[in-house]
N, C-alpha and C positions, 0 to 999 in steps of 0.2 A: 340041223341048229344046235348041232353040242355044247352042252358048257352054259348051253338057255336057260328063261323061265319059265312054267310050265305056261306062264300066259305067251309069253310068248311063243313057246313050243305050239298049243293053242290055235294059237291067232294064223301064227304058218303054215297049218292042219286044218282048220275053214279056206284059207288064199285058196289053198290047193286043188279043196273043194269046189268051190266057184270058177273057176282057170276048165277042171271036166265038166261041172256044169255045163259051164258053158260052151264048152266045145261041142262035147251034144242034145244043150240049144238047140246052138246056132253056128258053128259049125265050123265056128272061127273063138281061136284063141289067143290071148298078141301077151301070154306071161310071159311070153319069152326074147320077147322082144322091144334092142333101145329104147330107150323113152322108161318101159313099162312105170319101174319100181318111183319114177314120177314124183312126190311129192306125199309122201304118202302111198301109190297104189293108182292118188290118180289116175299116171299116165297108163296106166293095164286098161282102167273102166274104161276111162275116154273114148280110146280105141275099139275097146269088145263091145262096147254100146253105147254108143255115136259117131264111125267107120271115121274116127280120127284116127289125124297123123300128127307121130311126133316127129319136132324137129329140135339136134341139138337152140337154142336161146343165143346164140356168139352167131351163127348161121343166118339167123332174123337181121341179128342188128349186123353184123358188118353186110348183111346188103343196100339194108334200110336212112344206114349212116352213109355207104356207100367207105367204105373201112381200106378199103386198096389207095381206092385217089390216094385218102388222107393219109396213110402212110406213108408211102411216098413220098407225096410234098412235107414235107416233115424228114429232119435233121434227126434225131431224136421222139422217143415215145417213152413215159415210163404210165405202167402200172402198181397194184395191189391187188394186197390179199391179205387178207387178218395169222392167215400162218398157208405159209408155202415148205405144202412136205412133199411126201408123196405122192398124194390125193388130187397133189393140180396137179395134176401128167389126166386127170382122167376124166378128163372135157371141161377141164373149165376154162372159163373165159380168158382166162389173167399169159391162163400156157398157151391155149389158140393161138392169142395175139401178137405172146415172145416167135407160136411157130411161122403166122406171117408175113412180123418182121426178120429176118430172118430171108425168109425168103422171097424174098422184098427187097432185101440188101438197107433197110435201117437199122439200126441200132435199138433198144432195147432192154430199158431196167427196167430189176421189181423189186419193191419194197416190200417189207411185211410187217407189218410186229413179231410176227417169230416167224425162222427159219430156218431150221430140223434140215440134220444130212441130208437128205434125199433130197430135200430147198433146191441144193447147192450144183442138180448133174435136171437141173431144166431151162430154157429152150430157150433164158436169155443173156446178156453181153456181162450184164453185172447183176450183183442180188444179194439187199441188204437186208438186217434182220432189223425193225429200227427197236427193239430192244435193247437196247446194247451196255458197256459199262457208261458208260456217259450216257442214258438215259437208261433209268432203272423206269421196271411195272406201273411200277406206283404216280410218274409221271410225266410216262407214255399215256397212263389212263384218264391221267385228269386235264393233262395239252395236249392230245394228239393231234391237231391244226400243226403246235408253231415242234412239236417231236418227227413228224413227218417232212415241215420241212428245212430243221434242224439235223434229219437223217440225210438227202435230199444235197443242202447246203455243201454236207461233206464231201456225200463219193462225188461231186458232184470238184472235187477243189483235186480229188488225189485224179 
């Protein structure tokens, strides 16, 4: 935790100690498992102390909605996120949906309040930021539904 505050360093040290004590006492500690850091470490606690399993939310939704079938049945999928950036590739639902659409051959367009340069590398056929020259941030925040619809309409005309 180089460069972090003393409070964060103390918290990190205490969490490392908890992982050691859990390992010694219970013979297990899931601090290095995917999902352990979810919800501020709740994933770790649930897996270590209650024998829970962690599964990406997208996988649960994919099964529950029969998403593969829905994607195949449609000509175009629209998705969105507040900000599309490099972190969007870290398992977030919109990027996972874009990957699924690519696998199944259905175009997927992504819309976001803000798109940074890394957002252009995501698995979408089109990426549009809502905040633009024609829609300043103040208008996008004041009229989000209008701003989104206007951006989608503009993209569909291209």
